[in-house]
C-alpha positions as CSV (number, residue, x, y, z in Angstrom):
1,M,0.0,0.0,0.0
2,P,1.2,3.5,-0.7
3,A,1.3,6.3,1.9
4,T,-2.1,6.9,3.4
5,F,-3.7,10.1,4.8
6,A,-7.0,10.9,6.4
7,I,-8.7,14.3,6.2
8,I,-11.4,14.6,8.8
9,V,-13.7,17.5,8.1
10,A,-15.3,19.1,11.1
11,G,-16.3,22.6,10.2
12,G,-20.0,22.5,11.0
13,S,-21.7,24.9,13.4
14,G,-24.2,22.4,14.6
15,N,-27.2,24.8,14.6
16,R,-29.7,22.0,14.1
17,M,-28.4,20.3,17.3
18,N,-29.6,23.2,19.5
19,A,-26.4,22.8,21.5
20,S,-24.0,25.4,23.0
21,V,-21.0,24.0,21.1
22,P,-20.7,22.7,17.5
23,K,-21.9,19.1,17.2
24,Q,-18.4,17.6,16.5
25,F,-17.5,18.6,20.1
26,L,-20.5,17.0,21.8
27,E,-19.8,14.0,24.0
28,L,-20.5,10.5,22.8
29,G,-19.5,7.5,24.8
30,G,-17.1,9.4,27.1
31,K,-15.4,11.5,24.5
32,A,-16.1,14.1,21.8
33,I,-17.8,12.9,18.7
34,L,-14.8,14.0,16.6
35,M,-12.4,11.9,18.7
36,H,-14.2,8.7,17.7
37,S,-13.7,9.6,14.0
38,V,-10.0,10.3,14.5
39,K,-9.5,7.2,16.5
40,A,-11.1,5.0,13.9
41,F,-8.4,5.9,11.3
42,Y,-5.6,5.6,13.9
43,D,-6.8,2.2,14.9
44,Y,-6.8,1.2,11.2
45,D,-3.2,2.3,10.7
46,P,-1.2,4.1,13.4
47,A,1.1,5.3,10.7
48,I,-1.6,7.1,8.8
49,G,-1.2,10.9,8.5
50,I,-4.3,12.4,10.1
51,R,-5.4,16.0,9.6
52,V,-8.4,17.4,11.4
53,V,-10.1,20.4,9.6
54,L,-11.6,23.0,11.9
55,P,-12.5,26.7,11.7
56,E,-9.5,28.5,13.1
57,E,-11.6,29.9,16.0
58,H,-12.3,26.3,17.1
59,F,-8.6,25.4,17.5
60,P,-8.4,26.4,21.2
61,L,-11.6,24.5,22.1
62,W,-10.4,21.4,20.4
63,K,-7.0,21.5,22.1
64,K,-8.8,22.1,25.4
65,L,-11.0,19.0,24.8
66,C,-7.9,16.9,23.9
67,R,-6.4,17.8,27.3
68,Q,-9.7,17.2,29.1
69,Y,-10.2,13.7,27.6
70,S,-6.5,12.9,27.6
71,F,-6.8,12.4,23.8
72,D,-3.2,12.0,22.5
73,I,-3.7,10.3,19.1
74,P,-1.2,12.0,16.7
75,H,-2.8,14.4,14.3
76,E,-2.4,17.8,12.7
77,L,-4.9,20.7,12.4
78,S,-5.8,22.4,9.1
79,K,-7.6,25.6,8.9
80,G,-11.2,25.3,7.5
81,G,-12.6,27.6,4.9
82,T,-15.9,29.3,4.4
83,T,-17.3,26.2,2.6
84,R,-16.7,22.5,2.8
85,T,-15.0,22.5,-0.6
86,E,-12.6,25.2,0.5
87,S,-11.9,23.4,3.8
88,V,-10.9,20.2,2.0
89,R,-8.8,22.1,-0.5
90,H,-6.9,23.7,2.4
91,A,-6.3,20.3,4.0
92,L,-5.1,18.7,0.7
93,Q,-2.5,21.4,0.4
94,D,-1.2,20.3,3.8
95,I,-0.4,16.7,2.8
96,G,2.0,15.1,0.3
97,D,1.4,14.6,-3.4
98,E,1.6,10.8,-3.5
99,G,-0.5,8.1,-1.9
100,L,-4.2,7.7,-1.0
101,V,-6.3,10.0,1.1
102,A,-9.5,9.3,2.9
103,I,-11.9,12.3,3.3
104,H,-14.3,11.7,6.1
105,D,-17.1,13.6,7.9
106,G,-16.0,14.3,11.5
107,V,-19.5,13.6,12.7
108,R,-19.6,10.0,11.4
109,P,-18.0,8.6,14.5
110,L,-19.2,4.9,14.0
111,V,-17.2,4.2,10.8
112,S,-15.9,0.6,11.0
113,Q,-12.4,-0.8,10.5
114,N,-13.8,-3.1,7.8
115,L,-15.2,-0.1,5.8
116,I,-12.0,1.9,6.1
117,H,-10.1,-1.2,4.9
118,T,-12.5,-1.7,2.0
119,V,-12.3,1.9,0.7
120,F,-8.5,2.0,0.9
121,T,-7.9,-1.4,-0.7
122,T,-10.4,-0.6,-3.5
123,A,-9.0,2.8,-4.2
124,F,-5.5,1.2,-4.4
125,R,-6.8,-0.8,-7.4
126,T,-9.2,1.7,-9.0
127,G,-8.0,5.2,-7.9
128,N,-11.1,6.0,-5.8
129,A,-13.7,4.3,-3.6
130,V,-17.0,5.8,-2.3
131,P,-19.2,3.9,0.2
132,A,-22.9,3.8,-0.5
133,I,-26.0,2.1,0.8
134,P,-29.3,1.3,-0.9
135,V,-32.4,3.5,-0.3
136,T,-35.0,1.5,1.6
137,D,-37.7,4.2,2.0
138,S,-40.2,5.1,-0.7
139,I,-39.1,8.2,-2.5
140,R,-41.1,11.0,-4.1
141,E,-39.8,13.9,-6.2
142,I,-41.3,17.3,-5.7
143,T,-42.2,18.9,-9.1
144,T,-43.7,22.1,-10.3
145,E,-47.0,20.3,-10.7
146,G,-47.0,18.5,-7.4
147,N,-45.0,15.3,-6.7
148,M,-44.3,11.9,-8.3
149,P,-42.8,8.6,-7.2
150,V,-39.2,7.8,-7.9
151,C,-37.9,4.2,-8.4
152,R,-35.5,3.7,-5.5
153,D,-33.8,0.6,-7.0
154,S,-31.2,2.7,-8.8
155,L,-30.7,5.2,-5.9
156,R,-27.9,5.1,-3.3
157,I,-27.2,7.1,-0.2
158,I,-23.6,8.3,-0.2
159,Q,-21.3,8.1,2.9
160,T,-17.8,8.8,3.8
161,P,-14.9,8.0,4.1
162,Q,-14.3,8.6,0.4
163,V,-10.8,7.6,-0.7
164,F,-8.9,9.0,-3.7
165,D,-5.5,9.0,-5.3
166,V,-3.9,12.1,-3.7
167,N,-2.5,13.6,-6.9
168,L,-5.8,13.2,-8.8
169,I,-8.1,14.6,-6.0
170,K,-5.7,17.6,-5.7
171,K,-6.1,18.3,-9.4
172,A,-9.9,17.9,-9.1
173,Y,-10.1,20.4,-6.3
174,A,-8.0,22.9,-8.3
175,L,-10.9,22.8,-10.8
176,A,-13.6,23.3,-8.1
177,S,-12.5,26.8,-7.2
178,G,-15.5,29.1,-6.5
179,N,-18.1,26.4,-6.1
180,D,-19.2,24.3,-3.1
181,Y,-19.9,20.6,-3.5
182,S,-21.7,18.4,-1.0
183,D,-19.2,15.5,-1.3
184,D,-15.7,14.8,-2.7
185,A,-16.9,12.2,-5.3
186,T,-18.7,15.0,-7.2
187,V,-15.5,17.1,-7.2
188,F,-13.5,14.0,-8.4
189,E,-15.9,13.7,-11.4
190,L,-14.7,17.1,-12.6
191,L,-11.7,15.2,-14.0
192,G,-14.0,13.0,-16.1
193,M,-13.3,10.1,-13.7
194,K,-15.9,7.4,-13.0
195,I,-16.8,6.8,-9.3
196,C,-16.3,3.3,-7.8
197,L,-19.0,2.6,-5.3
198,V,-18.5,0.1,-2.5
199,D,-20.9,-1.2,0.1
200,G,-21.3,1.2,3.0
201,I,-22.7,0.3,6.4
202,R,-26.0,1.6,8.0
203,E,-24.3,2.2,11.3
204,N,-22.1,4.8,9.7
205,I,-24.6,7.6,10.4
206,K,-23.9,11.3,10.2
207,I,-24.9,13.1,13.4
208,T,-26.9,16.1,12.4
209,L,-30.0,16.2,14.6
210,P,-30.4,15.6,18.4
211,E,-32.0,12.2,17.7
212,D,-29.0,11.1,15.7
213,L,-26.9,11.4,18.9
214,V,-29.3,9.2,20.7
215,I,-29.1,6.6,17.9
216,A,-25.3,6.8,17.8
217,S,-25.1,6.3,21.6
218,A,-27.3,3.2,21.3
219,L,-25.2,1.8,18.5
220,L,-22.0,2.5,20.3
221,S,-23.4,0.7,23.4
222,L,-24.5,-2.3,21.3
223,H,-21.0,-2.7,19.8
224,H,-19.0,-1.8,22.8
225,P,-21.1,-2.7,25.9
226,G,-19.8,-1.5,29.2
């Protein structure tokens, strides 16, 4: 395997959580949500180069929490931008030009070792790997005339970590200047590249709303009782 990096994006304000601090800093299972995400990549490979992307004004709080929770997993901080796309671009500039990089949402704390292994090994063969899960609910599309059903068989819910060849994803982000994209696979497609989907896991939820934190806590207790 080539050199590996992990960029963990945690620039959200968490307004929908109705909390006094951004959601990535809320406690889950005895430590901040973001710490679970960092630890997952360190547990996969202690030699991986981890960069946590935060708004610069959150640096002191993060360092305080690391001291509070005795969190000493090696990582570096990258300054976030005004958009997710800008934040990832900043972090990509802080890593080397060769290898594979996983880009992960900091508020997906339940990512598994198996999924991290799958996306890295797949990207080693194909140049990229993006986890996805099937849509199980019925879907309707809102139109100007009302709404209409959509066949869910061909739809997928996209997750992170998304892994890319470092050199290629840097070139893609250079083309994305001035725009904001909801995920890195969409940026990668600016190069004309095809996305390689792999099976994601349902437990890999993104904590956005208060009820998500309750679900994550239950899942964490289920997999790590006591």
